[in-house]
N, C-alpha and C positions, 0 to 999 in steps of 0.2 A: 571905326569899330575898334574896341579894345578887347584883347584876349588875356585871360588869366588862367594860370595852371597851378594846382596845389595838390597836396596829398590828402585824400578824402578822410583817411584814418586820423589825421591831425587837424581836421577841419575846425576853424574858429570863425570863418567868415571874413571875406575881404570887405573893404569899403566900396560901396556901389554908388554911382552917380545917377541922379534922376535923368529920365528921358534919354538913356544910353543903351546901346545894343552890346551884349556880351556873348561870347562863346566859351564853352567849358569842355574840358577833357576829363573823363573819369578814369582814374588809375586804380586797378585791382591788385592788391598784394596777395599772392598765394601763400597759404599757411606753410610755414617751414621753409619756403624757398628763398626768402630774403630778396627776391627779385620783383621789380615792378615794371610793367609795360602796358601800353594802351591796347595791345592786341591779344593779351593773355586772358582767357576766360576759364574759370574753375567750374567743374561740374558741381555747382553749389547745391543742387537738389538731386534727389534720386531719379535716374532715368526711368522711363517707362519700360516694362518688361518686353521682350521680343514679341512681335506680332506673328501669330501662326498663319502660314499660308497653306499651300497644298500638302495634304497628308496622304500617304499610301501605306501599304503593308510593310514597306521596308525603308521609307524615307519621310522626313519632316522638313518643310521649308520654313525658315525664320527670316524676318526682316525687321529693321529697327531704325530709330533715331534719324529720320530723314531731315529733321529740322536742323540739327547740328551739322550734318553733312552738307547741307545747302549753304552754310556759312563759310565753306572752305575758301581760303585766300592764301596767296603766297606759296612758299615751298611746302612739301609734304610734312616736314618735321613740325610745322605749325598747325597741323590738322589734329582733330580729335581721332584717337584710334579706338577700336572696338575688339572685344573678346567675347566669345560665346563659351560658356562653361556648362558641362553636363554633370549631373549628380551621379555619383556611384553609390547606389543604395546600400551596398554591403559595407563600404568604408565610411559612409556618412560624410563624404567629402566631395568636392567639385574638381573636375579636371578640364583643362582648356582643350576644346576641339576646333576652335578657329580663332585666329588673331590677325588683325590687319585693318585696312581702311574701308573695306567694302561695307555695304549696308544690308546685305542679305547673305544667307548661307543655307545650303541644303545638307542636312545630316542624313547620311546614307548607311546602309548595312545594318538596319535595325530589325528587331524581331516583330512579327505580327502580333496584334492585340496586346501590346505592352505599353505600360505607362512610363513616360520619360519626363525629367524635370530639367529645365534650363534657366540660366540667368545671364544677363548682359553686364559686362564690365566696360565702362566708358572712362578713358584715360585722356587727360588734357595734355597739351604739348609740354608742360613742365613736369609731368609725371603724377599729378594728383588724379585720383580715380574714385569712382563710386560704382556700387553694384545696384542693379535693378531688382525689384521683387522677382520671385521665381515664377515661371510659367510652367504648368503641367499639361501634357498632351499625350494622348494614346494613339498608337498606330492602328490602322484598320485591320480587319481580318484579311487573310490571304484571298485573292480573287478566286471565284469559283470557275472552273473550266468547263468546257462543253462535255467532258466526260460525265459530269453530274447530270447533264441533260439526258444523255443516253441511259444512264442508270435509272433516273427518275421516271422516264417515259417507259422504259422496258418493264419496270415494276409497277407501272400505273400509280406511282407515288405522287398524288396531286399536292399533298402537303409540302413535300420537298420542293416541288416545282414552284409553288407559291412563295416559299421562303427565298428561293433563288432570285425570283423576279422582284420581289419586294425589297430585297437587300440592295439591288441596284449595282452589284459588283460582278456582273457576268462577264467573263473574259474568255476568249478562245485562243489567245496567243501566249498563255502562261506555260513555259516549258516545264517538263518533269525533270528528274535528276539525270535522265539520259539525253536531255536537250530536245525532246519531242513535245510539240504542243498537242493538246487533245484533238485539235482540228486535223493534225497530221495523222494521228492514230485513227480517227474516224474515217479519213480518206482511204487509209490502208484497208480498213474493214469494208469499205465500199458503200456505206450509207451515211446519211446525214441526220441531224436532229430533226429537221423538218419532215423527213420521211417517217421517222419513228412517231412524231407527234400526229401526223396524218393517219397513220395506221391505228394508233391508240385512240383516236377520236378527241384529242385535246384541242378544241378549236381556239381557245384563248392562247394556248402556246403557239399554235400555227400562226395566228395573227401577230403575236409578239415577234416571232422569228422573221416573218415577212417584213415587218416594220424595220427590222434591224438588218435587212439586206439578204435574207435567205432567198435563193432562186428556185423557181419552178423548173428550170432547165437542167438542174443537177441530176446526175444519173448514178445508180449503184453499179456494182461490177457486172450485173446482168443487163444493164441498159435500161432498167426501169426508172421511171420518174416518181415524184411524190404522189401523183394521181394514181399510178399503179398500186402503190402502197395503200392509199386511201380506199381504192376499190376493193382490195383484199380485206381491209378492216371493216368495210361495210357501214361506216358512219355517214349517213346521208347528209347531216348538217355540215359536216366537213367537206364532203364532195361538192355540195351545192355552193358553199362559199368559195371553194377553190375555182370553180367554173366561173363564178361572177368576178373573181379576181384576175381572170385572164389566163388560167392554166390551159395548156393545149390538151384537147380531149383525144386526139388520135395519134399520140406519140407511140412509136413501136419500140419494144425492147430489142436487144441485140441477140437474144437467144432463139426464141420461137417466132419472133416477129409479131408478138401479141400487143394489141392496144389495150387500154384499161377495160374497154367493153368486152374484149375477148377474154380477159382474165376473169371478169365477172361471169361470163357465159360458160367458161370452161372449169372454173374452180368453185365459186361460191353459189352461183345461180341466184344472187340477190336481185329480185325483180325491181325493187325501189331504186337501187343504185343504177341498174341498167336503164331504167326509165329516165333518170336524171341525165345520164350520159347521152342517150338518144335524143332527148329534148334539147340538149346543148349542141346537137349536130354531129354526134359520133357516127362514123360511117358503118352502117350495118352490113355492107357488102364487101368490105375490105377482107383480103385473104392473108392468112399467115404463111409461114414457110412451107407448111404442108398443104397449102391450097384450100384450107378450111375457112369459112366465114363464121362470124359470131353465132348465126343461127344454127349452123352445122355443129358448132361446139355445144350449144344448148341441147340439141337433140342427143348428142353423145353423152352429155352429163345426165340427162333425164333417163336415158337407157341404162347407164351404169347404176344410177340410184334405184331403178326399178329392179334390177337384178339383185341388188343387195337386200331388197325388201322381200324377195320371193322366199317362201319357206324351203328349207333344205330337204331334199328327198331322202327318205329313210332307206338305209341299206338292208333293213330286215324285211323279209317277205313273209 
């Protein structure tokens, strides 16, 4: 085997012999460097722009040029280096926000719903460089906390609820400026979004919250469960679905010792809700802290209503 080596830029062609095997080495001369070496590669073409990864309301992930990074051999000074530059829209210029040999970078501390522009600079071991085309990307809107759930359900604002769910950015762990999450605030108030949705009769919201981990066992400051709240709301479709989903029907609150059936019998007198609870196995003979059963509470409620309906006696004779 015969080996030939020559400068490609001054190539005139050697004399080759028939039926012979040759090997060749290509030497690249970098513009302006005056140096020639078999391992030096110039970024002869524009690199691709950074690829956008995960985007949040305060950060953007960028990664790039895995192909060149995969060619790394020898000491680090022979590697390609990378810089990410961000545009300053006021100055119409770019500033370096990352420089090194990594192939990804997370830009943090950004503003929500804001457009940012980045470009990649690839530098060869000899100092030659090329810029990529610019990539533009917007941060997302700030995640919606469960405080919006409470507000929307309290106001029966179905449009706001739909926008929250369709947006897909519902978060309960976003702190406010005092460091409290909306979930912490809700816990201090003693009720949950699930309880409010059950009371308001928003079955779709109830199902959504259950799919995302809301528990039937959670209790408010008075020891009431979501079924107590649903019983007070009187929405039969919600109560029926809760029962089918495995909600406990005889849970007692910590105040009067009332079950959901007792609340119905003592407060609203809603016969349809009472029937659903009884059909689901609610105990009609259970006694509260005063020793009263649901039936006794119904009698008391009916007697109270009857008195309110009686005409007032005239004081004039």
